[in-house]
TORLUMMI-215294 format. One record per residue (C-alpha): x, y, z. Coordinates in steps of 0.2 Angstrom, whole numbers. Last residue first. Example, Ala and Ser with C-alpha at 12.3 -4.5 7.8 and 13.67 -1.06 7.14 Angstrom:
! TORLUMMI-215294
{r {68,-5,36}}
{r {62,-22,39}}
! end
This chain:
! TORLUMMI-215294
{r {42,5,-58}}
{r {41,-13,-54}}
{r {50,-24,-42}}
{r {52,-12,-28}}
{r {58,-20,-11}}
{r {46,-22,4}}
{r {49,-21,23}}
{r {34,-26,33}}
{r {27,-23,50}}
{r {10,-29,57}}
{r {0,-28,74}}
{r {7,-15,85}}
{r {-5,-9,98}}
{r {-22,0,100}}
{r {-32,-8,114}}
{r {-38,-26,114}}
{r {-57,-30,114}}
{r {-57,-40,98}}
{r {-48,-26,89}}
{r {-37,-10,90}}
{r {-23,-10,77}}
{r {-6,-3,74}}
{r {2,-4,57}}
{r {20,-2,52}}
{r {27,1,35}}
{r {43,0,25}}
{r {47,3,7}}
{r {64,1,-1}}
{r {72,16,-11}}
{r {89,15,-4}}
{r {86,30,7}}
{r {70,24,14}}
{r {52,25,8}}
{r {40,27,22}}
{r {23,21,27}}
{r {15,23,44}}
{r {-2,15,48}}
{r {-15,17,61}}
{r {-30,6,65}}
{r {-47,7,74}}
{r {-62,-2,81}}
{r {-61,-19,74}}
{r {-73,-33,79}}
{r {-71,-49,69}}
{r {-81,-50,53}}
{r {-97,-61,51}}
{r {-110,-47,53}}
{r {-100,-36,41}}
{r {-89,-23,47}}
{r {-87,-4,45}}
{r {-72,6,52}}
{r {-72,25,52}}
{r {-59,39,55}}
{r {-44,27,54}}
{r {-27,34,55}}
{r {-14,39,43}}
{r {5,43,42}}
{r {15,46,26}}
{r {33,46,23}}
{r {44,50,8}}
{r {42,69,5}}
{r {39,73,24}}
{r {26,68,37}}
{r {13,67,23}}
{r {-5,68,29}}
{r {-18,57,36}}
{r {-36,51,35}}
{r {-41,32,35}}
{r {-58,25,30}}
{r {-59,6,34}}
{r {-70,-8,27}}
{r {-69,-25,36}}
{r {-77,-41,29}}
{r {-61,-52,30}}
{r {-57,-49,12}}
{r {-52,-31,17}}
{r {-58,-15,9}}
{r {-47,0,11}}
{r {-51,19,8}}
{r {-36,30,11}}
{r {-40,49,11}}
{r {-24,60,11}}
{r {-24,78,17}}
{r {-12,89,8}}
{r {-24,104,8}}
{r {-28,100,-11}}
{r {-34,82,-7}}
{r {-25,65,-10}}
{r {-36,50,-13}}
{r {-27,34,-10}}
{r {-39,20,-15}}
{r {-43,2,-10}}
{r {-40,-17,-10}}
{r {-35,-28,4}}
{r {-30,-47,5}}
{r {-24,-56,21}}
{r {-17,-74,21}}
{r {-13,-87,8}}
{r {-5,-103,16}}
{r {11,-110,22}}
{r {22,-104,8}}
{r {41,-108,10}}
{r {52,-94,16}}
{r {64,-105,26}}
{r {57,-99,43}}
{r {39,-103,37}}
{r {28,-92,26}}
{r {11,-84,28}}
{r {4,-76,12}}
{r {-1,-58,8}}
{r {-9,-49,-6}}
{r {-10,-30,-6}}
{r {-19,-19,-19}}
{r {-20,0,-19}}
{r {-26,11,-34}}
{r {-20,29,-33}}
{r {-31,45,-35}}
{r {-32,61,-45}}
{r {-34,53,-62}}
{r {-20,47,-74}}
{r {-24,29,-72}}
{r {-14,25,-56}}
{r {-5,11,-48}}
{r {0,5,-30}}
{r {3,-14,-29}}
{r {9,-22,-13}}
{r {15,-40,-14}}
{r {17,-48,3}}
{r {27,-61,13}}
{r {22,-67,30}}
{r {31,-72,46}}
{r {20,-76,62}}
{r {23,-69,79}}
{r {12,-77,85}}
{r {-2,-88,90}}
{r {-16,-75,88}}
{r {-26,-65,101}}
{r {-12,-55,109}}
{r {-7,-49,92}}
{r {8,-52,79}}
{r {11,-51,61}}
{r {29,-50,54}}
{r {35,-44,37}}
{r {42,-50,20}}
{r {45,-42,3}}
{r {37,-37,-13}}
{r {33,-20,-20}}
{r {24,-15,-36}}
{r {25,4,-41}}
{r {19,21,-36}}
{r {23,25,-18}}
{r {36,38,-22}}
{r {23,48,-31}}
{r {12,51,-16}}
{r {15,70,-14}}
{r {13,71,-33}}
{r {-4,64,-33}}
{r {-14,80,-37}}
{r {-3,83,-52}}
{r {-10,67,-60}}
{r {3,55,-65}}
{r {5,54,-84}}
{r {-5,39,-92}}
{r {5,24,-98}}
{r {23,21,-96}}
{r {38,30,-87}}
{r {29,32,-71}}
{r {28,13,-69}}
{r {13,6,-59}}
{r {1,9,-74}}
{r {-18,5,-75}}
{r {-24,0,-92}}
{r {-30,12,-104}}
{r {-49,13,-110}}
{r {-58,4,-124}}
{r {-54,-14,-117}}
{r {-51,-24,-132}}
{r {-36,-33,-125}}
{r {-46,-40,-111}}
{r {-39,-35,-94}}
{r {-37,-48,-80}}
{r {-19,-50,-82}}
{r {-11,-36,-92}}
{r {6,-37,-83}}
{r {10,-22,-72}}
{r {26,-13,-77}}
{r {45,-17,-79}}
{r {59,-7,-87}}
{r {62,5,-73}}
{r {65,-9,-60}}
{r {84,-10,-58}}
{r {88,9,-56}}
{r {71,13,-48}}
{r {77,24,-34}}
{r {86,37,-45}}
{r {71,39,-57}}
{r {60,41,-42}}
{r {71,55,-35}}
{r {71,64,-53}}
{r {51,62,-53}}
{r {50,70,-36}}
{r {61,84,-40}}
{r {52,88,-57}}
{r {35,88,-48}}
{r {42,101,-35}}
{r {46,96,-17}}
{r {34,98,-3}}
! end
């Protein structure tokens, strides 16, 4: 793993056009007695040292991807905003909002939403807890593959009585050389074996 100084320097180089932006204070009353989350490492609380292995992920990302599975009419194109922020404590906040788009990039309808927490541990293990608007809660475990990529798989999947059957998932996130973020997801659900489900390519817009 790189030192904290090396990680911060690399983040500076990747954020040439987004370093002056941060999360807007929507949803936060101005008299909240604690600091707001930050997705910009130059503003707000300092990143907790426990999160240094995840430092390249901090920011707001937007882009497009493709979703496909044997049980859906696909492949379908979607756009997404992914927010990964922190408040100075040893975890990161995760929120992803997606919407289906047509071939011209026009919005068809809103799609998947998920929120959760990245929880790095002293042995480099990463816990990722995600709750989906579809009634699914997943607990992922994983580790960094290198300084800019992270691989995780589910240890537990819980669902409500109205949610579709999901038995497992795997995700791989990676920051590429030009600073963009890509990820792929495999999923086992509704009687199908583990197989590719979602892929996306996102560009940094904050941080």
